[in-house]
PQR file with spaces between the fields and no chain letter, atoms N, CA, C, O and H, PARSE charges and radii, in Angstrom:
ATOM       1  N    MET     1      14.147   52.675  -10.319 -0.4000 1.5000
ATOM       2  CA   MET     1      14.091   51.320  -10.385 -0.0000 2.0000
ATOM       3  C    MET     1      12.171   51.191   -9.988  0.5500 1.7000
ATOM       4  O    MET     1      11.683   51.651   -8.956 -0.5500 1.4000
ATOM       5  N    ASN     2      11.534   50.620  -10.856 -0.4000 1.5000
ATOM       6  CA   ASN     2       9.947   50.595  -10.683 -0.0000 2.0000
ATOM       7  C    ASN     2       9.569   49.308   -9.801  0.5500 1.7000
ATOM       8  O    ASN     2      10.429   48.666   -9.199 -0.5500 1.4000
ATOM       9  H    ASN     2      11.931   50.246  -11.695  0.4000 1.0000
ATOM      10  N    LEU     3       8.321   49.021   -9.782 -0.4000 1.5000
ATOM      11  CA   LEU     3       7.805   48.018   -8.876 -0.0000 2.0000
ATOM      12  C    LEU     3       8.173   46.764   -9.478  0.5500 1.7000
ATOM      13  O    LEU     3       8.588   45.815   -8.813 -0.5500 1.4000
ATOM      14  H    LEU     3       7.623   49.543  -10.272  0.4000 1.0000
ATOM      15  N    VAL     4       8.032   46.748  -10.693 -0.4000 1.5000
ATOM      16  CA   VAL     4       8.637   45.238  -11.272 -0.0000 2.0000
ATOM      17  C    VAL     4       9.968   44.694  -11.158  0.5500 1.7000
ATOM      18  O    VAL     4      10.236   43.494  -11.087 -0.5500 1.4000
ATOM      19  H    VAL     4       7.696   47.519  -11.233  0.4000 1.0000
ATOM      20  N    GLY     5      10.934   45.832  -11.140 -0.4000 1.5000
ATOM      21  CA   GLY     5      12.033   45.531  -10.869 -0.0000 2.0000
ATOM      22  C    GLY     5      12.484   45.279   -9.107  0.5500 1.7000
ATOM      23  O    GLY     5      13.520   44.735   -8.723 -0.5500 1.4000
ATOM      24  H    GLY     5      10.716   46.807  -11.197  0.4000 1.0000
ATOM      25  N    ILE     6      11.506   45.782   -8.326 -0.4000 1.5000
ATOM      26  CA   ILE     6      11.867   45.465   -6.790 -0.0000 2.0000
ATOM      27  C    ILE     6      11.144   44.483   -6.379  0.5500 1.7000
ATOM      28  O    ILE     6      11.445   44.084   -5.254 -0.5500 1.4000
ATOM      29  H    ILE     6      10.664   46.224   -8.638  0.4000 1.0000
ATOM      30  N    LEU     7      10.082   43.819   -7.023 -0.4000 1.5000
ATOM      31  CA   LEU     7       9.294   42.763   -6.538 -0.0000 2.0000
ATOM      32  C    LEU     7       9.926   41.519   -6.440  0.5500 1.7000
ATOM      33  O    LEU     7       9.547   40.797   -5.518 -0.5500 1.4000
ATOM      34  H    LEU     7       9.837   44.143   -7.937  0.4000 1.0000
ATOM      35  N    PRO     8      10.919   41.051   -7.282 -0.5600 1.5000
ATOM      36  CA   PRO     8      11.507   39.813   -6.891  0.2800 2.0000
ATOM      37  C    PRO     8      12.417   39.699   -5.685  0.5500 1.7000
ATOM      38  O    PRO     8      12.567   38.651   -5.058 -0.5500 1.4000
ATOM      39  N    TYR     9      13.020   40.854   -5.401 -0.4000 1.5000
ATOM      40  CA   TYR     9      13.570   41.108   -4.060 -0.0000 2.0000
ATOM      41  C    TYR     9      12.934   40.912   -2.913  0.5500 1.7000
ATOM      42  O    TYR     9      13.364   40.258   -1.963 -0.5500 1.4000
ATOM      43  H    TYR     9      12.898   41.705   -5.910  0.4000 1.0000
ATOM      44  N    VAL    10      11.832   41.513   -2.990 -0.4000 1.5000
ATOM      45  CA   VAL    10      10.796   41.526   -1.906 -0.0000 2.0000
ATOM      46  C    VAL    10      10.200   40.120   -1.798  0.5500 1.7000
ATOM      47  O    VAL    10       9.886   39.587   -0.734 -0.5500 1.4000
ATOM      48  H    VAL    10      11.483   42.044   -3.762  0.4000 1.0000
ATOM      49  N    GLN    11      10.104   39.689   -2.762 -0.4000 1.5000
ATOM      50  CA   GLN    11       9.792   38.088   -2.703 -0.0000 2.0000
ATOM      51  C    GLN    11      10.727   37.219   -2.060  0.5500 1.7000
ATOM      52  O    GLN    11      10.355   36.332   -1.291 -0.5500 1.4000
ATOM      53  H    GLN    11      10.359   40.122   -3.627  0.4000 1.0000
ATOM      54  N    ILE    12      11.935   37.438   -2.346 -0.4000 1.5000
ATOM      55  CA   ILE    12      12.993   36.540   -1.829 -0.0000 2.0000
ATOM      56  C    ILE    12      13.239   36.693   -0.403  0.5500 1.7000
ATOM      57  O    ILE    12      13.557   35.783    0.363 -0.5500 1.4000
ATOM      58  H    ILE    12      12.237   38.158   -2.970  0.4000 1.0000
ATOM      59  N    MET    13      13.030   38.176   -0.047 -0.4000 1.5000
ATOM      60  CA   MET    13      13.102   38.474    1.497 -0.0000 2.0000
ATOM      61  C    MET    13      11.957   37.739    2.271  0.5500 1.7000
ATOM      62  O    MET    13      12.129   36.996    3.237 -0.5500 1.4000
ATOM      63  H    MET    13      12.772   38.915   -0.669  0.4000 1.0000
ATOM      64  N    LEU    14      10.921   38.022    1.771 -0.4000 1.5000
ATOM      65  CA   LEU    14       9.708   37.303    2.285 -0.0000 2.0000
ATOM      66  C    LEU    14       9.750   35.896    2.525  0.5500 1.7000
ATOM      67  O    LEU    14       9.394   35.408    3.598 -0.5500 1.4000
ATOM      68  H    LEU    14      10.781   38.626    0.987  0.4000 1.0000
ATOM      69  N    SER    15      10.314   35.010    1.243 -0.4000 1.5000
ATOM      70  CA   SER    15      10.489   33.803    1.342 -0.0000 2.0000
ATOM      71  C    SER    15      11.375   33.327    2.214  0.5500 1.7000
ATOM      72  O    SER    15      11.139   32.216    2.690 -0.5500 1.4000
ATOM      73  H    SER    15      10.603   35.405    0.372  0.4000 1.0000
ATOM      74  N    VAL    16      12.533   34.012    2.606 -0.4000 1.5000
ATOM      75  CA   VAL    16      13.534   33.474    3.430 -0.0000 2.0000
ATOM      76  C    VAL    16      13.034   33.783    4.967  0.5500 1.7000
ATOM      77  O    VAL    16      13.320   33.035    5.902 -0.5500 1.4000
ATOM      78  H    VAL    16      12.724   34.914    2.219  0.4000 1.0000
ATOM      79  N    ILE    17      12.280   34.937    5.103 -0.4000 1.5000
ATOM      80  CA   ILE    17      11.602   35.162    6.661 -0.0000 2.0000
ATOM      81  C    ILE    17      10.657   34.093    7.003  0.5500 1.7000
ATOM      82  O    ILE    17      10.578   33.645    8.148 -0.5500 1.4000
ATOM      83  H    ILE    17      12.048   35.544    4.343  0.4000 1.0000
ATOM      84  N    LEU    18       9.730   33.557    5.737 -0.4000 1.5000
ATOM      85  CA   LEU    18       9.018   32.827    6.016 -0.0000 2.0000
ATOM      86  C    LEU    18       9.495   31.290    6.415  0.5500 1.7000
ATOM      87  O    LEU    18       9.019   30.595    7.313 -0.5500 1.4000
ATOM      88  H    LEU    18       9.794   33.921    4.808  0.4000 1.0000
ATOM      89  N    VAL    19      10.429   30.995    5.618 -0.4000 1.5000
ATOM      90  CA   VAL    19      11.072   29.727    5.804 -0.0000 2.0000
ATOM      91  C    VAL    19      11.812   29.711    7.317  0.5500 1.7000
ATOM      92  O    VAL    19      11.659   28.791    8.121 -0.5500 1.4000
ATOM      93  H    VAL    19      10.816   31.559    4.888  0.4000 1.0000
ATOM      94  N    LEU    20      12.436   30.609    7.494 -0.4000 1.5000
ATOM      95  CA   LEU    20      13.048   30.688    9.049 -0.0000 2.0000
ATOM      96  C    LEU    20      11.881   30.704   10.175  0.5500 1.7000
ATOM      97  O    LEU    20      11.959   30.087   11.237 -0.5500 1.4000
ATOM      98  H    LEU    20      12.560   31.356    6.842  0.4000 1.0000
ATOM      99  N    SER    21      10.993   31.358    9.848 -0.4000 1.5000
ATOM     100  CA   SER    21      10.072   31.469   10.796 -0.0000 2.0000
ATOM     101  C    SER    21       9.295   30.282   11.114  0.5500 1.7000
ATOM     102  O    SER    21       8.819   30.080   12.231 -0.5500 1.4000
ATOM     103  H    SER    21      10.929   31.859    8.985  0.4000 1.0000
ATOM     104  N    ILE    22       9.161   29.436   10.041 -0.4000 1.5000
ATOM     105  CA   ILE    22       8.387   28.105   10.064 -0.0000 2.0000
ATOM     106  C    ILE    22       9.401   27.209   10.818  0.5500 1.7000
ATOM     107  O    ILE    22       8.997   26.541   11.770 -0.5500 1.4000
ATOM     108  H    ILE    22       9.548   29.600    9.133  0.4000 1.0000
ATOM     109  N    LEU    23      10.647   27.166   10.454 -0.4000 1.5000
ATOM     110  CA   LEU    23      11.931   26.327   10.800 -0.0000 2.0000
ATOM     111  C    LEU    23      12.004   26.527   12.266  0.5500 1.7000
ATOM     112  O    LEU    23      12.282   25.567   12.984 -0.5500 1.4000
ATOM     113  H    LEU    23      10.976   27.709    9.681  0.4000 1.0000
ATOM     114  N    LEU    24      11.748   27.845   12.829 -0.4000 1.5000
ATOM     115  CA   LEU    24      12.160   28.030   14.207 -0.0000 2.0000
ATOM     116  C    LEU    24      10.919   27.466   15.397  0.5500 1.7000
ATOM     117  O    LEU    24      11.010   27.297   16.613 -0.5500 1.4000
ATOM     118  H    LEU    24      11.522   28.625   12.246  0.4000 1.0000
ATOM     119  N    GLN    25       9.880   27.295   14.535 -0.4000 1.5000
ATOM     120  CA   GLN    25       8.738   27.024   15.472 -0.0000 2.0000
ATOM     121  C    GLN    25       8.876   25.702   15.930  0.5500 1.7000
ATOM     122  O    GLN    25       9.288   24.790   15.214 -0.5500 1.4000
ATOM     123  H    GLN    25       9.806   27.433   13.547  0.4000 1.0000
ATOM     124  N    GLN    26       8.466   25.546   17.368 -0.4000 1.5000
ATOM     125  CA   GLN    26       8.920   24.220   17.998 -0.0000 2.0000
ATOM     126  C    GLN    26       7.307   23.458   18.186  0.5500 1.7000
ATOM     127  O    GLN    26       6.338   24.143   18.511 -0.5500 1.4000
ATOM     128  H    GLN    26       8.131   26.287   17.950  0.4000 1.0000
ATOM     129  N    SER    27       7.225   22.346   17.996 -0.4000 1.5000
ATOM     130  CA   SER    27       6.118   21.658   18.206 -0.0000 2.0000
ATOM     131  C    SER    27       6.218   21.050   19.580  0.5500 1.7000
ATOM     132  O    SER    27       7.306   20.960   20.149 -0.5500 1.4000
ATOM     133  H    SER    27       8.013   21.789   17.732  0.4000 1.0000
ATOM     134  N    GLY    28       5.047   20.616   20.138 -0.4000 1.5000
ATOM     135  CA   GLY    28       5.032   20.054   21.612 -0.0000 2.0000
ATOM     136  C    GLY    28       5.721   18.677   21.366  0.5500 1.7000
ATOM     137  O    GLY    28       6.512   18.310   22.234 -0.5500 1.4000
ATOM     138  H    GLY    28       4.163   20.689   19.676  0.4000 1.0000
ATOM     139  N    ALA    29       5.541   17.976   20.425 -0.4000 1.5000
ATOM     140  CA   ALA    29       6.180   16.630   20.516 -0.0000 2.0000
ATOM     141  C    ALA    29       7.668   16.498   19.955  0.5500 1.7000
ATOM     142  O    ALA    29       8.253   15.422   19.828 -0.5500 1.4000
ATOM     143  H    ALA    29       4.898   18.275   19.720  0.4000 1.0000
ATOM     144  N    GLY    30       8.109   17.546   19.689 -0.4000 1.5000
ATOM     145  CA   GLY    30       9.591   17.690   19.583 -0.0000 2.0000
ATOM     146  C    GLY    30       9.971   16.767   18.056  0.5500 1.7000
ATOM     147  O    GLY    30       9.135   16.494   17.194 -0.5500 1.4000
ATOM     148  H    GLY    30       7.634   18.420   19.792  0.4000 1.0000
ATOM     149  N    LEU    31      11.258   16.445   18.023 -0.4000 1.5000
ATOM     150  CA   LEU    31      11.647   15.874   16.645 -0.0000 2.0000
ATOM     151  C    LEU    31      11.026   14.386   16.498  0.5500 1.7000
ATOM     152  O    LEU    31      10.862   13.914   15.373 -0.5500 1.4000
ATOM     153  H    LEU    31      11.937   16.667   18.723  0.4000 1.0000
ATOM     154  N    GLY    32      10.731   13.760   17.506 -0.4000 1.5000
ATOM     155  CA   GLY    32      10.073   12.408   17.623 -0.0000 2.0000
ATOM     156  C    GLY    32       8.727   12.638   16.964  0.5500 1.7000
ATOM     157  O    GLY    32       8.397   11.793   16.132 -0.5500 1.4000
ATOM     158  H    GLY    32      10.865   14.144   18.419  0.4000 1.0000
ATOM     159  N    GLY    33       7.978   13.543   17.175 -0.4000 1.5000
ATOM     160  CA   GLY    33       6.486   13.891   16.567 -0.0000 2.0000
ATOM     161  C    GLY    33       6.738   14.323   15.159  0.5500 1.7000
ATOM     162  O    GLY    33       5.924   14.006   14.292 -0.5500 1.4000
ATOM     163  H    GLY    33       8.246   14.229   17.851  0.4000 1.0000
ATOM     164  N    ALA    34       7.572   14.871   14.928 -0.4000 1.5000
ATOM     165  CA   ALA    34       7.819   15.240   13.442 -0.0000 2.0000
ATOM     166  C    ALA    34       8.022   14.032   12.520  0.5500 1.7000
ATOM     167  O    ALA    34       7.604   13.996   11.363 -0.5500 1.4000
ATOM     168  H    ALA    34       8.233   15.129   15.632  0.4000 1.0000
ATOM     169  N    LEU    35       8.724   13.006   13.148 -0.4000 1.5000
ATOM     170  CA   LEU    35       9.239   11.786   12.423 -0.0000 2.0000
ATOM     171  C    LEU    35       8.038   10.794   12.459  0.5500 1.7000
ATOM     172  O    LEU    35       7.983    9.874   11.643 -0.5500 1.4000
ATOM     173  H    LEU    35       9.064   13.035   14.088  0.4000 1.0000
ATOM     174  N    GLY    36       7.217   10.954   13.264 -0.4000 1.5000
ATOM     175  CA   GLY    36       6.093    9.874   13.286 -0.0000 2.0000
ATOM     176  C    GLY    36       5.883    9.133   14.628  0.5500 1.7000
ATOM     177  O    GLY    36       4.940    8.377   14.861 -0.5500 1.4000
ATOM     178  H    GLY    36       7.262   11.701   13.927  0.4000 1.0000
ATOM     179  N    GLY    37       6.901    9.453   15.490 -0.4000 1.5000
ATOM     180  CA   GLY    37       6.768    8.937   16.791 -0.0000 2.0000
ATOM     181  C    GLY    37       6.340    9.981   17.776  0.5500 1.7000
ATOM     182  O    GLY    37       6.188   11.137   17.379 -0.5500 1.4000
ATOM     183  H    GLY    37       7.667   10.067   15.301  0.4000 1.0000
ATOM     184  N    GLY    38       6.142    9.677   18.978 -0.4000 1.5000
ATOM     185  CA   GLY    38       5.708   10.748   20.043 -0.0000 2.0000
ATOM     186  C    GLY    38       5.225   10.031   21.258  0.5500 1.7000
ATOM     187  O    GLY    38       4.719    8.923   21.086 -0.5500 1.4000
ATOM     188  H    GLY    38       6.265    8.738   19.300  0.4000 1.0000
ATOM     189  N    ASP    39       5.299   10.439   22.272 -0.4000 1.5000
ATOM     190  CA   ASP    39       5.146    9.920   23.445 -0.0000 2.0000
ATOM     191  C    ASP    39       3.850   10.241   24.044  0.5500 1.7000
ATOM     192  O    ASP    39       3.508    9.741   25.115 -0.5500 1.4000
ATOM     193  H    ASP    39       5.710   11.339   22.413  0.4000 1.0000
ATOM     194  N    GLY    40       3.044   11.140   23.324 -0.4000 1.5000
ATOM     195  CA   GLY    40       1.688   11.459   23.866 -0.0000 2.0000
ATOM     196  C    GLY    40       1.683   12.348   25.135  0.5500 1.7000
ATOM     197  O    GLY    40       0.680   12.534   25.825 -0.5500 1.4000
ATOM     198  H    GLY    40       3.321   11.546   22.454  0.4000 1.0000
ATOM     199  N    GLY    41       2.856   12.856   25.361 -0.4000 1.5000
ATOM     200  CA   GLY    41       3.188   13.518   26.618 -0.0000 2.0000
ATOM     201  C    GLY    41       2.413   14.870   26.807  0.5500 1.7000
ATOM     202  O    GLY    41       1.203   15.089   26.760 -0.5500 1.4000
ATOM     203  H    GLY    41       3.671   12.705   24.801  0.4000 1.0000
ATOM     204  N    SER    42       3.545   15.767   27.051 -0.4000 1.5000
ATOM     205  CA   SER    42       3.073   17.189   27.589 -0.0000 2.0000
ATOM     206  C    SER    42       3.037   17.876   26.469  0.5500 1.7000
ATOM     207  O    SER    42       4.121   18.261   26.030 -0.5500 1.4000
ATOM     208  H    SER    42       4.528   15.589   27.089  0.4000 1.0000
ATOM     209  N    PHE    43       1.852   18.190   25.756 -0.4000 1.5000
ATOM     210  CA   PHE    43       1.553   19.072   24.539 -0.0000 2.0000
ATOM     211  C    PHE    43       0.850   20.251   25.123  0.5500 1.7000
ATOM     212  O    PHE    43      -0.102   20.077   25.884 -0.5500 1.4000
ATOM     213  H    PHE    43       0.972   17.877   26.113  0.4000 1.0000
ATOM     214  N    HIS    44       1.279   21.462   24.798 -0.4000 1.5000
ATOM     215  CA   HIS    44       0.397   22.577   25.351 -0.0000 2.0000
ATOM     216  C    HIS    44      -0.142   23.200   24.061  0.5500 1.7000
ATOM     217  O    HIS    44       0.634   23.311   23.112 -0.5500 1.4000
ATOM     218  H    HIS    44       2.052   21.604   24.180  0.4000 1.0000
ATOM     219  N    SER    45      -1.374   23.603   23.953 -0.4000 1.5000
ATOM     220  CA   SER    45      -2.025   24.153   22.847 -0.0000 2.0000
ATOM     221  C    SER    45      -2.012   25.724   22.620  0.5500 1.7000
ATOM     222  O    SER    45      -2.355   26.336   21.608 -0.5500 1.4000
ATOM     223  H    SER    45      -2.004   23.512   24.724  0.4000 1.0000
ATOM     224  N    THR    46      -1.553   26.192   23.756 -0.4000 1.5000
ATOM     225  CA   THR    46      -1.477   27.735   23.764 -0.0000 2.0000
ATOM     226  C    THR    46      -0.156   28.181   23.305  0.5500 1.7000
ATOM     227  O    THR    46       0.803   27.489   23.645 -0.5500 1.4000
ATOM     228  H    THR    46      -1.274   25.696   24.577  0.4000 1.0000
ATOM     229  N    ARG    47       0.040   29.183   22.618 -0.4000 1.5000
ATOM     230  CA   ARG    47       1.400   29.743   22.145 -0.0000 2.0000
ATOM     231  C    ARG    47       1.685   30.978   22.909  0.5500 1.7000
ATOM     232  O    ARG    47       0.804   31.814   23.105 -0.5500 1.4000
ATOM     233  H    ARG    47      -0.739   29.746   22.342  0.4000 1.0000
ATOM     234  N    ARG    48       2.986   31.124   23.377 -0.4000 1.5000
ATOM     235  CA   ARG    48       3.142   32.133   24.179 -0.0000 2.0000
ATOM     236  C    ARG    48       4.468   32.887   23.895  0.5500 1.7000
ATOM     237  O    ARG    48       5.403   32.177   23.523 -0.5500 1.4000
ATOM     238  H    ARG    48       3.702   30.445   23.218  0.4000 1.0000
ATOM     239  N    GLY    49       4.704   34.303   24.022 -0.4000 1.5000
ATOM     240  CA   GLY    49       5.903   34.854   23.905 -0.0000 2.0000
ATOM     241  C    GLY    49       6.507   34.610   22.325  0.5500 1.7000
ATOM     242  O    GLY    49       5.840   34.905   21.334 -0.5500 1.4000
ATOM     243  H    GLY    49       3.945   34.880   24.324  0.4000 1.0000
ATOM     244  N    PHE    50       7.752   34.077   22.259 -0.4000 1.5000
ATOM     245  CA   PHE    50       8.456   34.138   20.846 -0.0000 2.0000
ATOM     246  C    PHE    50       7.687   33.098   20.044  0.5500 1.7000
ATOM     247  O    PHE    50       7.650   33.237   18.821 -0.5500 1.4000
ATOM     248  H    PHE    50       8.294   33.837   23.065  0.4000 1.0000
ATOM     249  N    GLU    51       7.090   32.104   20.598 -0.4000 1.5000
ATOM     250  CA   GLU    51       6.541   31.180   19.755 -0.0000 2.0000
ATOM     251  C    GLU    51       5.217   31.759   19.110  0.5500 1.7000
ATOM     252  O    GLU    51       4.858   31.336   18.011 -0.5500 1.4000
ATOM     253  H    GLU    51       7.119   31.991   21.591  0.4000 1.0000
ATOM     254  N    LYS    52       4.518   32.683   19.755 -0.4000 1.5000
ATOM     255  CA   LYS    52       3.269   33.255   19.378 -0.0000 2.0000
ATOM     256  C    LYS    52       3.771   34.386   18.243  0.5500 1.7000
ATOM     257  O    LYS    52       3.095   34.550   17.227 -0.5500 1.4000
ATOM     258  H    LYS    52       4.810   33.027   20.647  0.4000 1.0000
ATOM     259  N    PHE    53       4.745   34.998   18.429 -0.4000 1.5000
ATOM     260  CA   PHE    53       5.313   35.977   17.376 -0.0000 2.0000
ATOM     261  C    PHE    53       5.839   35.193   16.176  0.5500 1.7000
ATOM     262  O    PHE    53       5.651   35.688   15.064 -0.5500 1.4000
ATOM     263  H    PHE    53       5.294   34.865   19.255  0.4000 1.0000
ATOM     264  N    LEU    54       6.421   34.130   16.266 -0.4000 1.5000
ATOM     265  CA   LEU    54       6.926   33.321   15.053 -0.0000 2.0000
ATOM     266  C    LEU    54       5.650   32.646   14.351  0.5500 1.7000
ATOM     267  O    LEU    54       5.722   32.426   13.142 -0.5500 1.4000
ATOM     268  H    LEU    54       6.574   33.728   17.169  0.4000 1.0000
ATOM     269  N    PHE    55       4.619   32.346   14.975 -0.4000 1.5000
ATOM     270  CA   PHE    55       3.353   32.006   14.404 -0.0000 2.0000
ATOM     271  C    PHE    55       2.669   33.022   13.767  0.5500 1.7000
ATOM     272  O    PHE    55       2.136   32.746   12.693 -0.5500 1.4000
ATOM     273  H    PHE    55       4.561   32.524   15.957  0.4000 1.0000
ATOM     274  N    TYR    56       2.572   34.164   14.219 -0.4000 1.5000
ATOM     275  CA   TYR    56       1.823   35.158   13.516 -0.0000 2.0000
ATOM     276  C    TYR    56       2.791   35.796   12.355  0.5500 1.7000
ATOM     277  O    TYR    56       2.338   36.275   11.315 -0.5500 1.4000
ATOM     278  H    TYR    56       3.005   34.388   15.092  0.4000 1.0000
ATOM     279  N    LEU    57       4.084   35.740   12.654 -0.4000 1.5000
ATOM     280  CA   LEU    57       4.925   36.121   11.526 -0.0000 2.0000
ATOM     281  C    LEU    57       5.030   35.251   10.406  0.5500 1.7000
ATOM     282  O    LEU    57       5.299   35.816    9.346 -0.5500 1.4000
ATOM     283  H    LEU    57       4.452   35.352   13.499  0.4000 1.0000
ATOM     284  N    SER    58       4.893   34.073   10.377 -0.4000 1.5000
ATOM     285  CA   SER    58       4.730   33.182    9.410 -0.0000 2.0000
ATOM     286  C    SER    58       3.408   33.096    8.592  0.5500 1.7000
ATOM     287  O    SER    58       3.332   32.790    7.402 -0.5500 1.4000
ATOM     288  H    SER    58       4.674   33.614   11.239  0.4000 1.0000
ATOM     289  N    ILE    59       2.231   33.462    9.540 -0.4000 1.5000
ATOM     290  CA   ILE    59       0.961   33.701    8.709 -0.0000 2.0000
ATOM     291  C    ILE    59       1.111   35.078    7.861  0.5500 1.7000
ATOM     292  O    ILE    59       0.842   35.123    6.660 -0.5500 1.4000
ATOM     293  H    ILE    59       2.293   33.711   10.506  0.4000 1.0000
ATOM     294  N    VAL    60       1.518   36.078    8.525 -0.4000 1.5000
ATOM     295  CA   VAL    60       1.838   37.401    7.657 -0.0000 2.0000
ATOM     296  C    VAL    60       2.756   37.197    6.707  0.5500 1.7000
ATOM     297  O    VAL    60       2.432   37.595    5.588 -0.5500 1.4000
ATOM     298  H    VAL    60       1.736   36.042    9.501  0.4000 1.0000
ATOM     299  N    CYS    61       3.861   36.669    6.824 -0.4000 1.5000
ATOM     300  CA   CYS    61       4.532   36.341    5.458 -0.0000 2.0000
ATOM     301  C    CYS    61       3.980   35.555    4.507  0.5500 1.7000
ATOM     302  O    CYS    61       4.110   35.744    3.297 -0.5500 1.4000
ATOM     303  H    CYS    61       4.125   36.345    7.733  0.4000 1.0000
ATOM     304  N    GLY    62       3.355   34.661    5.024 -0.4000 1.5000
ATOM     305  CA   GLY    62       2.587   33.706    4.035 -0.0000 2.0000
ATOM     306  C    GLY    62       1.542   34.594    2.922  0.5500 1.7000
ATOM     307  O    GLY    62       1.496   34.544    1.693 -0.5500 1.4000
ATOM     308  H    GLY    62       3.249   34.508    6.007  0.4000 1.0000
ATOM     309  N    ILE    63       0.936   35.215    3.669 -0.4000 1.5000
ATOM     310  CA   ILE    63      -0.130   36.107    3.120 -0.0000 2.0000
ATOM     311  C    ILE    63       0.540   37.132    2.234  0.5500 1.7000
ATOM     312  O    ILE    63       0.101   37.253    1.090 -0.5500 1.4000
ATOM     313  H    ILE    63       0.974   35.256    4.667  0.4000 1.0000
ATOM     314  N    LEU    64       1.495   37.844    2.606 -0.4000 1.5000
ATOM     315  CA   LEU    64       2.205   39.035    1.861 -0.0000 2.0000
ATOM     316  C    LEU    64       2.855   38.205    0.726  0.5500 1.7000
ATOM     317  O    LEU    64       2.858   38.776   -0.364 -0.5500 1.4000
ATOM     318  H    LEU    64       1.851   37.746    3.536  0.4000 1.0000
ATOM     319  N    PHE    65       3.389   37.007    0.768 -0.4000 1.5000
ATOM     320  CA   PHE    65       4.323   36.237   -0.357 -0.0000 2.0000
ATOM     321  C    PHE    65       3.070   36.076   -1.301  0.5500 1.7000
ATOM     322  O    PHE    65       3.179   36.479   -2.459 -0.5500 1.4000
ATOM     323  H    PHE    65       3.386   36.543    1.654  0.4000 1.0000
ATOM     324  N    ALA    66       1.841   35.490   -0.861 -0.4000 1.5000
ATOM     325  CA   ALA    66       1.088   35.157   -1.932 -0.0000 2.0000
ATOM     326  C    ALA    66       0.620   36.521   -2.773  0.5500 1.7000
ATOM     327  O    ALA    66       0.575   36.612   -4.000 -0.5500 1.4000
ATOM     328  H    ALA    66       1.752   35.162    0.080  0.4000 1.0000
ATOM     329  N    LEU    67       0.354   37.344   -2.006 -0.4000 1.5000
ATOM     330  CA   LEU    67      -0.280   38.639   -2.512 -0.0000 2.0000
ATOM     331  C    LEU    67       0.921   39.214   -3.515  0.5500 1.7000
ATOM     332  O    LEU    67       0.584   39.688   -4.600 -0.5500 1.4000
ATOM     333  H    LEU    67       0.391   37.271   -1.009  0.4000 1.0000
ATOM     334  N    THR    68       2.223   39.169   -3.166 -0.4000 1.5000
ATOM     335  CA   THR    68       3.180   39.635   -4.089 -0.0000 2.0000
ATOM     336  C    THR    68       3.382   38.604   -5.313  0.5500 1.7000
ATOM     337  O    THR    68       3.908   39.006   -6.351 -0.5500 1.4000
ATOM     338  H    THR    68       2.497   38.784   -2.285  0.4000 1.0000
ATOM     339  N    ALA    69       2.988   37.372   -5.186 -0.4000 1.5000
ATOM     340  CA   ALA    69       3.057   36.547   -6.279 -0.0000 2.0000
ATOM     341  C    ALA    69       2.056   36.968   -7.167  0.5500 1.7000
ATOM     342  O    ALA    69       2.372   37.151   -8.343 -0.5500 1.4000
ATOM     343  H    ALA    69       2.561   37.045   -4.343  0.4000 1.0000
ATOM     344  N    PHE    70       0.682   37.189   -6.731 -0.4000 1.5000
ATOM     345  CA   PHE    70      -0.407   37.604   -7.898 -0.0000 2.0000
ATOM     346  C    PHE    70      -0.192   39.014   -8.199  0.5500 1.7000
ATOM     347  O    PHE    70      -0.726   39.420   -9.231 -0.5500 1.4000
ATOM     348  H    PHE    70       0.425   37.041   -5.776  0.4000 1.0000
ATOM     349  N    LEU    71       0.513   39.878   -7.473 -0.4000 1.5000
ATOM     350  CA   LEU    71       0.933   41.286   -8.232 -0.0000 2.0000
ATOM     351  C    LEU    71       1.632   41.088   -9.044  0.5500 1.7000
ATOM     352  O    LEU    71       1.431   41.748  -10.064 -0.5500 1.4000
ATOM     353  H    LEU    71       0.946   39.548   -6.634  0.4000 1.0000
ATOM     354  N    ALA    72       2.754   40.150   -9.056 -0.4000 1.5000
ATOM     355  CA   ALA    72       3.746   39.744  -10.201 -0.0000 2.0000
ATOM     356  C    ALA    72       3.223   39.521  -11.296  0.5500 1.7000
ATOM     357  O    ALA    72       3.527   40.135  -12.319 -0.5500 1.4000
ATOM     358  H    ALA    72       2.917   39.614   -8.227  0.4000 1.0000
ATOM     359  N    ILE    73       2.316   38.559  -11.230 -0.4000 1.5000
ATOM     360  CA   ILE    73       1.431   37.936  -12.366 -0.0000 2.0000
ATOM     361  C    ILE    73       0.539   38.964  -12.953  0.5500 1.7000
ATOM     362  O    ILE    73       0.414   39.036  -14.175 -0.5500 1.4000
ATOM     363  H    ILE    73       2.069   38.060  -10.399  0.4000 1.0000
ATOM     364  N    ILE    74      -0.154   39.851  -12.060 -0.4000 1.5000
ATOM     365  CA   ILE    74      -0.771   41.159  -12.882 -0.0000 2.0000
ATOM     366  C    ILE    74      -0.096   42.033  -13.633  0.5500 1.7000
ATOM     367  O    ILE    74      -0.521   42.490  -14.694 -0.5500 1.4000
ATOM     368  H    ILE    74      -0.052   39.792  -11.067  0.4000 1.0000
ATOM     369  N    LEU    75       1.219   42.363  -13.005 -0.4000 1.5000
ATOM     370  CA   LEU    75       2.134   43.204  -13.725 -0.0000 2.0000
ATOM     371  C    LEU    75       2.818   42.745  -14.849  0.5500 1.7000
ATOM     372  O    LEU    75       3.183   43.493  -15.755 -0.5500 1.4000
ATOM     373  H    LEU    75       1.563   41.992  -12.143  0.4000 1.0000
ATOM     374  N    SER    76       3.052   41.234  -14.817 -0.4000 1.5000
ATOM     375  CA   SER    76       3.782   40.781  -15.978 -0.0000 2.0000
ATOM     376  C    SER    76       2.793   40.826  -17.245  0.5500 1.7000
ATOM     377  O    SER    76       3.227   41.132  -18.355 -0.5500 1.4000
ATOM     378  H    SER    76       2.755   40.626  -14.081  0.4000 1.0000
ATOM     379  N    LYS    77       1.538   40.528  -17.041 -0.4000 1.5000
ATOM     380  CA   LYS    77       0.423   40.651  -17.944 -0.0000 2.0000
ATOM     381  C    LYS    77       0.378   41.868  -18.496  0.5500 1.7000
ATOM     382  O    LYS    77      -0.020   41.884  -19.661 -0.5500 1.4000
ATOM     383  H    LYS    77       1.185   40.279  -16.139  0.4000 1.0000
ATOM     384  N    GLN    78       0.697   43.010  -17.958 -0.4000 1.5000
ATOM     385  CA   GLN    78       0.321   44.230  -18.483 -0.0000 2.0000
ATOM     386  C    GLN    78       1.394   45.034  -19.236  0.5500 1.7000
ATOM     387  O    GLN    78       1.210   46.102  -19.819 -0.5500 1.4000
ATOM     388  H    GLN    78       1.020   42.998  -17.011  0.4000 1.0000
ATOM     389  N    ILE    79       2.540   44.348  -19.129 -0.4000 1.5000
ATOM     390  CA   ILE    79       3.834   44.845  -19.806 -0.0000 2.0000
ATOM     391  C    ILE    79       3.878   44.123  -21.125  0.5500 1.7000
ATOM     392  O    ILE    79       4.811   44.317  -21.904 -0.5500 1.4000
ATOM     393  H    ILE    79       2.689   43.480  -18.655  0.4000 1.0000
């Protein structure tokens, strides 16, 4: 199997990991802040532990997904 055959599966795995890492991140305001409300209370700006790991994982997966998309475009033009 060549790279062109494997690339869609890599993109699917990266997209699932990216979506899960974004959905698992918690904001300081909670669900009320996501829907427009918020109490303006305890919001911390530093990420620690698993939250920091999810933050970096989402950045890395986003970059890798974009790179594999560009690679798929380049490889499809050569065939």
